[in-house]
C-alpha positions as CSV (number, residue, x, y, z in Angstrom):
1,M,122.4,30.2,-84.7
2,T,122.0,26.6,-85.6
3,I,118.9,24.4,-85.7
4,Q,119.1,20.8,-84.7
5,Y,116.2,18.4,-85.1
6,K,116.2,16.1,-82.1
7,S,114.2,13.5,-80.2
8,A,114.4,12.2,-76.7
9,T,112.8,9.2,-75.0
10,F,111.5,8.8,-71.5
11,N,110.3,6.1,-69.1
12,L,108.1,7.2,-66.2
13,T,109.5,4.8,-63.5
14,N,107.6,6.6,-60.6
15,T,104.6,8.8,-60.0
16,N,106.7,12.0,-59.5
17,A,106.8,14.7,-62.2
18,T,109.8,13.6,-64.3
19,T,111.8,15.9,-66.6
20,V,111.5,14.8,-70.2
21,L,113.1,17.8,-71.9
22,S,115.2,20.6,-70.5
23,V,116.2,23.6,-72.7
24,S,119.6,25.1,-71.9
25,T,119.9,28.7,-71.1
26,S,121.7,29.3,-74.5
27,A,118.9,27.8,-76.7
28,I,115.2,27.8,-77.4
29,A,113.1,24.9,-78.7
30,I,110.0,24.2,-80.7
31,V,108.4,21.0,-79.5
32,R,106.6,19.2,-82.3
33,S,105.2,16.3,-80.4
34,V,105.1,14.5,-77.0
35,Q,104.0,10.9,-77.4
36,A,103.0,8.7,-74.5
37,V,102.6,4.9,-74.8
38,H,100.9,2.4,-72.4
39,D,100.4,-1.1,-73.5
40,T,98.2,-2.8,-70.9
41,A,94.4,-2.8,-70.6
42,S,94.0,-0.4,-67.7
43,N,93.9,3.4,-68.0
44,V,96.9,5.3,-66.7
45,N,96.5,9.1,-66.2
46,A,99.3,11.2,-67.6
47,H,99.9,14.9,-67.2
48,L,102.2,17.1,-69.3
49,I,103.7,19.9,-67.2
50,L,105.5,23.1,-68.3
51,K,108.0,24.8,-65.9
52,K,109.0,28.2,-67.2
53,A,112.4,29.4,-66.0
54,G,112.1,30.8,-62.5
55,A,108.3,29.9,-62.2
56,S,106.1,27.1,-60.8
57,D,105.0,24.0,-62.6
58,V,101.8,24.4,-64.7
59,K,99.9,21.4,-66.1
60,I,99.3,21.9,-69.9
61,G,98.1,18.5,-70.9
62,Y,96.2,15.5,-69.6
63,K,95.3,12.1,-71.2
64,Q,94.1,8.7,-70.0
65,V,96.6,6.4,-71.8
66,N,95.2,2.9,-72.6
67,L,96.5,0.4,-75.1
68,N,97.7,3.0,-77.6
69,T,99.9,6.0,-78.2
70,E,98.5,9.3,-77.1
71,S,99.7,12.7,-78.3
72,M,100.1,15.0,-75.3
73,L,100.1,18.2,-77.4
74,T,97.5,19.5,-79.8
75,G,100.0,21.7,-81.6
76,P,103.6,22.9,-81.4
77,L,104.9,24.2,-78.1
78,N,107.5,27.1,-78.0
79,L,110.0,26.8,-75.2
80,E,112.3,29.6,-74.1
81,A,115.8,29.4,-72.6
82,G,115.7,27.4,-69.3
83,D,112.2,26.0,-69.8
84,V,111.5,22.4,-68.8
85,I,108.8,19.9,-69.8
86,K,107.8,17.2,-67.3
87,M,105.5,14.2,-67.4
88,Q,103.7,12.7,-64.5
89,A,101.9,9.3,-64.5
90,G,99.3,8.0,-62.1
91,T,101.0,4.6,-62.0
92,A,104.8,3.9,-62.0
93,N,106.5,1.9,-64.7
94,E,103.6,2.0,-67.1
95,I,104.3,4.9,-69.5
96,T,107.1,5.5,-71.9
97,G,107.4,7.9,-74.8
98,S,109.2,10.4,-76.9
99,V,109.6,14.1,-77.5
100,S,110.4,15.5,-81.0
101,Y,111.7,19.0,-81.1
102,A,113.8,21.6,-83.0
103,L,116.6,23.0,-80.8
104,I,117.8,26.4,-81.8
105,D,121.2,27.1,-80.4
106,R,121.8,30.8,-79.7
107,S,125.3,30.5,-78.1
108,Q,127.1,31.7,-81.2
109,E,125.1,34.9,-81.7
110,N,126.8,38.2,-81.4
111,G,125.3,40.7,-79.0
């Protein structure tokens, strides 16, 4: 088992739910933060969505992002193998951000 500290960036170019982090089926992850940035004067609604492996999307966070960086999580988020985090913005091409997480690779485990 190895632990890798990683980050990923995203740019929400449309108003569809967009995958910002996908955990492989041979790993688990602990998400430390999801930061969303919008740098114009109007509010943009942003939703954080969790899709568990084999289940439907569930909204787990909401912010109105306006001229600052917003944390979409209030604490760490544990993800299991196959889980996906998505973001959805109310306006296209307005929100960018990053995800910081620890990826725990289980592919080398015995049994």
